[in-house]
Every structure is written in structure tokens, then in C-alpha cells.
C-alpha positions as CSV (number, residue, x, y, z in Angstrom):
1,M,200.6,129.9,81.3
2,A,201.7,129.4,84.9
3,L,200.4,126.5,86.8
4,A,198.1,127.2,89.8
5,A,199.8,126.3,93.1
6,K,198.0,125.8,96.4
7,C,198.6,128.6,98.8
8,S,201.0,127.7,101.6
9,S,199.2,129.8,104.2
10,T,197.1,128.0,106.7
11,L,194.6,130.8,106.5
12,C,193.8,130.2,102.9
13,S,192.7,127.0,101.1
14,S,192.1,128.5,97.7
15,F,194.3,127.9,94.6
16,R,195.8,130.9,93.0
17,T,198.8,131.8,90.8
18,C,202.1,132.2,92.5
19,R,203.7,135.7,92.2
20,G,206.9,134.1,91.1
21,A,209.2,131.2,91.4
22,G,210.2,130.4,94.9
23,Q,207.7,133.0,96.4
24,S,204.7,132.2,98.4
25,C,201.5,133.6,97.2
26,V,199.8,136.6,98.8
27,C,196.4,135.7,100.4
28,R,193.8,137.7,102.2
29,V,192.8,137.1,105.8
30,P,189.4,135.4,105.8
31,V,186.5,137.7,106.2
32,R,185.2,136.0,109.3
33,L,188.6,136.4,111.1
34,Q,189.0,140.0,109.8
35,A,185.5,140.9,111.2
36,A,186.4,139.3,114.5
37,N,189.6,141.3,114.7
38,N,187.7,144.5,113.8
39,G,185.1,143.8,116.5
40,A,187.8,143.2,119.1
41,T,189.5,146.5,118.1
42,A,186.3,148.4,118.3
43,T,185.5,147.0,121.7
44,A,189.0,147.8,123.0
45,D,188.7,151.4,121.6
46,K,185.3,151.8,123.2
47,S,186.4,150.6,126.6
48,A,189.5,152.8,126.4
49,T,187.6,156.0,125.6
50,S,184.3,155.4,127.6
51,P,184.4,157.4,130.8
52,V,183.5,155.8,134.2
53,P,180.6,157.4,136.1
54,I,181.7,158.6,139.5
55,V,179.6,159.7,142.4
56,K,181.2,160.7,145.7
57,I,179.5,161.8,148.9
58,D,181.8,163.3,151.5
59,N,180.8,164.2,155.1
60,M,184.4,164.7,156.2
61,T,185.7,167.7,154.3
62,D,183.2,170.4,155.1
63,A,182.0,170.9,158.7
64,F,178.6,172.4,157.7
65,A,177.6,170.7,154.5
66,T,177.7,167.4,152.7
67,K,179.9,167.5,149.7
68,V,178.6,165.7,146.6
69,T,180.9,165.2,143.6
70,V,179.6,163.9,140.2
71,E,181.8,163.0,137.2
72,F,181.2,161.3,133.9
73,G,183.7,162.5,131.4
74,D,182.5,165.4,129.2
75,K,178.9,164.1,129.1
76,L,177.2,165.8,132.1
77,G,177.1,169.5,130.9
78,E,175.7,171.9,133.5
79,L,173.9,169.2,135.5
80,L,170.7,171.3,135.8
81,D,168.8,168.0,136.0
82,T,170.9,166.9,139.0
83,V,170.3,170.3,140.7
84,T,166.6,169.9,140.3
85,A,166.7,166.3,141.6
86,L,168.6,167.3,144.7
87,K,166.1,170.1,145.4
88,N,163.2,167.7,145.0
89,L,164.8,165.7,147.9
90,N,164.2,168.7,150.2
91,L,167.9,169.7,150.1
92,N,169.5,173.1,149.9
93,I,172.6,173.7,147.7
94,R,174.7,176.1,149.7
95,K,177.3,176.4,146.9
96,A,178.3,174.5,143.7
97,A,181.3,174.3,141.5
98,L,180.2,173.4,137.9
99,V,183.4,173.2,136.1
100,S,184.3,172.7,132.4
101,P,183.4,169.5,130.6
102,G,185.6,166.5,131.5
103,K,186.0,167.7,135.1
104,A,184.1,166.9,138.2
105,S,181.2,169.0,139.4
106,T,180.7,169.5,143.2
107,F,177.7,170.4,145.3
108,Y,177.6,171.4,149.0
109,I,174.2,170.4,150.3
110,T,172.3,170.7,153.5
111,D,168.9,169.5,154.7
112,A,166.3,172.1,153.9
113,D,164.5,171.6,157.3
114,T,167.5,171.7,159.6
115,S,170.1,173.6,157.4
116,E,172.6,171.0,158.6
117,K,174.6,168.4,156.7
118,V,173.0,165.1,155.9
119,L,174.1,162.4,158.3
120,K,171.5,159.6,158.2
121,S,172.6,156.7,156.1
122,A,169.2,156.2,154.5
123,R,169.2,159.9,153.3
124,L,172.7,159.6,152.0
125,E,171.8,156.4,150.1
126,E,168.7,158.2,148.7
127,I,170.9,161.1,147.5
128,R,173.4,158.6,145.9
129,M,170.7,156.6,144.1
130,T,168.9,159.7,142.9
131,I,172.0,161.0,141.2
132,I,172.8,157.6,139.7
133,N,169.2,157.0,138.5
134,N,169.2,160.6,137.1
135,M,172.4,159.8,135.3
136,L,171.0,156.6,133.8
137,Y,167.9,158.4,132.6
138,F,169.6,161.3,130.9
139,H,172.8,159.3,129.9
140,P,171.7,155.7,129.1
141,E,175.3,154.9,128.0
142,S,176.3,155.0,131.7
143,S,174.3,151.8,132.2
144,E,177.3,149.8,130.9
145,S,179.3,150.7,133.9
146,L,176.8,151.2,136.7
147,V,175.3,148.2,138.6
148,A,172.0,150.0,138.9
149,G,172.0,150.3,135.1
150,K,171.6,146.5,134.6
151,S,167.9,146.9,135.2
152,F,167.7,149.2,132.3
153,Q,168.9,146.5,130.0
154,S,167.1,143.5,128.7
155,P,166.5,140.8,131.4
156,S,166.4,138.0,128.9
157,R,168.9,135.2,129.5
158,D,171.8,134.8,127.1
159,Q,170.9,131.6,125.3
160,T,174.6,131.0,124.4
161,R,175.8,130.9,128.0
162,P,176.1,127.4,129.4
163,L,173.9,126.4,132.4
164,G,175.3,126.8,135.9
165,P,176.5,129.7,138.1
166,K,177.7,132.9,136.5
167,A,181.2,134.0,136.9
168,R,181.8,135.9,140.2
169,A,182.0,139.7,140.1
170,V,185.3,141.2,139.2
171,V,185.2,143.6,142.1
172,Q,186.7,141.8,145.1
173,T,185.4,142.7,148.6
174,T,188.1,144.1,150.9
175,I,187.7,145.4,154.4
176,E,190.4,147.3,156.3
177,V,190.2,148.8,159.8
178,K,192.9,151.1,161.2
179,E,193.2,153.9,163.7
180,A,192.1,157.3,162.4
181,P,194.8,160.1,162.3
182,N,193.1,162.0,165.1
183,G,193.3,158.9,167.4
184,S,189.7,159.4,168.6
185,C,188.1,156.8,166.4
186,S,188.8,154.1,163.8
187,L,188.8,154.3,160.0
188,L,186.9,151.5,158.3
189,A,187.5,151.2,154.5
190,V,185.2,148.9,152.5
191,T,185.6,148.1,148.8
192,T,183.0,145.9,147.2
193,R,180.7,145.6,144.2
194,D,178.1,148.4,144.3
195,R,174.4,147.8,144.6
196,P,171.3,149.8,145.6
197,G,171.0,150.0,149.4
198,L,174.6,149.1,150.1
199,L,175.3,152.0,152.4
200,V,172.2,151.4,154.5
201,D,173.0,147.7,154.8
202,I,176.6,148.3,155.9
203,V,175.5,150.8,158.6
204,S,172.8,148.4,159.8
205,V,175.4,145.6,160.2
206,L,177.6,147.9,162.2
207,K,174.7,149.0,164.4
208,D,173.9,145.4,165.1
209,I,177.3,144.9,166.8
210,N,177.0,148.3,168.6
211,V,179.5,150.1,166.4
212,N,178.7,153.8,165.9
213,V,179.3,155.6,162.6
214,V,180.6,159.1,163.3
215,S,181.0,160.2,159.6
216,A,181.4,158.6,156.2
217,E,182.6,159.1,152.7
218,I,180.8,157.2,149.9
219,D,182.5,156.8,146.6
220,T,180.8,155.1,143.6
221,M,183.1,154.5,140.6
222,G,181.2,152.5,138.0
223,D,180.3,149.2,139.5
224,E,182.7,149.6,142.4
225,A,181.9,151.1,145.8
226,N,184.7,152.5,147.9
227,D,183.3,153.6,151.3
228,E,185.1,155.0,154.3
229,F,183.6,155.2,157.8
230,F,184.9,156.9,161.0
231,V,183.6,154.5,163.7
232,T,183.7,154.1,167.4
233,Y,182.8,151.4,170.0
234,H,181.4,152.9,173.2
235,G,183.0,156.2,172.2
236,E,186.5,154.8,171.7
237,P,188.5,153.5,168.7
238,L,187.9,149.8,168.0
239,N,190.1,147.4,169.9
240,P,191.6,144.3,168.2
241,P,188.6,141.9,169.1
242,M,186.2,144.5,167.7
243,V,188.2,145.0,164.6
244,Q,188.0,141.3,164.0
245,L,184.3,141.2,164.7
246,V,183.6,144.1,162.3
247,T,185.7,142.5,159.6
248,N,184.1,139.1,159.9
249,S,180.6,140.5,160.1
250,L,180.9,142.7,157.0
251,Q,182.8,140.0,155.1
252,Y,180.1,137.5,155.8
253,Y,177.2,139.8,155.0
254,L,178.6,141.2,151.8
255,S,179.6,137.8,150.6
256,L,176.2,136.4,151.4
257,A,174.5,139.3,149.6
258,E,176.6,138.7,146.5
259,V,175.9,135.0,146.5
260,E,172.2,135.6,146.7
261,K,172.4,137.7,143.6
262,E,174.1,135.0,141.6
263,E,172.0,133.3,139.0
264,S,171.7,129.6,139.3
265,Y,170.8,129.1,135.7
């Protein structure tokens, strides 16, 4: 009868019979480690396959309508719920391109009272949040990617997290101002963490320093907002001092808003 030898693997502390002279025994990976590996693999697979919700509002492409694009992998279907929600906002859908699953669907909308494109920032934000909330209601799985979806989840504090400030948001705030291709205005590009009311707040900050927003394109990609604004100062493109003022004002306000949302405990 062969003597039992201690396994040489650091992952195993059991005694079992060696397979042969001069050979190390074959041991199994502990169940705890195996389960952790399986969980990590499942998480990676989920993040790799889960689509990112995208909502884009474009006032630049079409001269007579506001272009709204919605995308969430192959989960949105015919978007009849979105069409109804837009009409409930007193909007007309001039035309729509509802494409096959996995592609973006596009709506060209106008105000029902004026038959003109939507220009006011408050109305654009209302449209954006209506689409996002509609997506959260009919597709709860999108809450994992959308900032607005965090309120749909349990607000209870994670008891395993140590006390102190939370880690800062992954999305870094960047602000860039350059002259627009037509030379008649400046193009302001803002990338930051999305939140309800973001568009209205940005336009409000610009108005406070007498910067006029001519047109805008608002892109929401998961928890990231990528917004572009055509802006002027007294009817002209922004000069270098105004570029610095706009950059500093938005950087300060957006950073302050982010800090205020941080949990202290």
C-alpha cells in the first residue's frame, strides 16, 4: 500500500496518494476560489455583452426639426412607448426611422404649438429625461448604466464599505472651446458625468456670463454626457478672455455639483 504524501500545491492542504514516484499529486482548486473565478468571469461576460443606453438630441443637423436618436442594443423594439411619451409632451413627430433591432432609432420632432424645432434648454432636458425615464421603466436593466437609474435601486448603504468619501466618478469633466467651422461662433464641448437637469444648469451658467447658446447637441451615453454648444458673446465668437471665463465657470460649477453629490459616510 502506497504511503500518503502531502500535496505540494499551495492551494491544497489535504493528504492524498501520489500518482506515482517523482510526480506531484493532482489537486482541485478550492471551491471558494473556483466560485470567485466563476463570478469574475460572469461579471466580465455581462459587461462585455450588456449594451450601453444612448440618447442623442441634435439641433444642428436638420433646419426644421430636432433630431432625437435612441439606442439600447436590441432591447428597444418598435419604441411605441417612446412615441407615446413624446406626443404626451405636446410634440409632433415629423418623421421617424425605426430600424432593425441592434440599430439606433431616430425621431424628427417639432413643438406642436409652433411647428418649429425645440430650442429651449428646459424643453430639451424634459425630452431627454422623459426618454431616459421611459427606458428605465420598460427596461430596468438599463439602470446599471444610467445615472438616473440609481434612484431605481435600493438606497441602503453598503455595510461592507468603509467610512469616508466615496471614490470619485470615473467620468472626468473636460471642457474645450474652439472656433466653429463657419467662423461665426464658437463650439463648446463639455464631457462630464450625467445627471438630471445637467443641460439646464450648463445653459444657466453660460447665461450668467452673457454667453448666448445658438444651438446644441446633447449626447447621453450611459452615465456620460457629451454635449456640444454653438455659442456667441455679443454676436461674435468667444475671444481668448471669454474662452477662459467659460472654461473656468463651467469647470468650477460642474466640479462643485459633483462634490455636493458625494456621500460623506
